[in-house]
N, C-alpha and C positions, 0 to 999 in steps of 0.2 A: 561528303565523306567524314569531315570533321564533326558534323552534327551527330552522326551515328556513334562516333567514339565517345563524345560527351554524354550522349544519352546512356550508353552502357556504363560509363563511369558513375553517373548520377544514380542509376539503378543499383549498382554495386554498393555505393555509399549508403543508400537508403536501406538495402537489405542488411548491411552490417550494423547500422544504427538500430534497426528493429531487433535484431538478434542480441545486441549488446543490452538493450533495454529489458528484454525478457529475461536474460541471464542475470542481470543485476537485481531484478525484482525477485527472482527465485532465491538468490543468495542472501538477500537482506530482508526476507520476509519474517514477520513475527510468528512464532509458533502458536498453534491453536491453544495449547495449555496456558501460555502466558496471557493470551487474549482473554480466555475465560476467567482466569484468576483476577486480572485487573478489572474486568467487568463485575465480578462478584464483590470485590472490595469496594468498588464505587457504589454499587447498589446497597451494600451494608452500611456505608457511611451515610447515604441518603436516608435510609431507614432509621438510623440512630438520630439523625438531625431532626427528622419529622416527629419522632416520638419525644425528643427532648423539648422541642419548641411547640408541640401540639399544632403543627401545621397540617391543614387539611388540603389535600389535592383536589 
């Protein structure tokens, strides 16, 4: 009897942890616009560096 109760408690904790993980990722995700902007800035810096130093990839 005690094993069935612990099994239900553990499953409830597992479900709660999974839901908390999903919700926290949805709340703290980076917006698509910010991701694209940072990627474009990085690529532009690399382009400038390669042109200044004449580095061939």
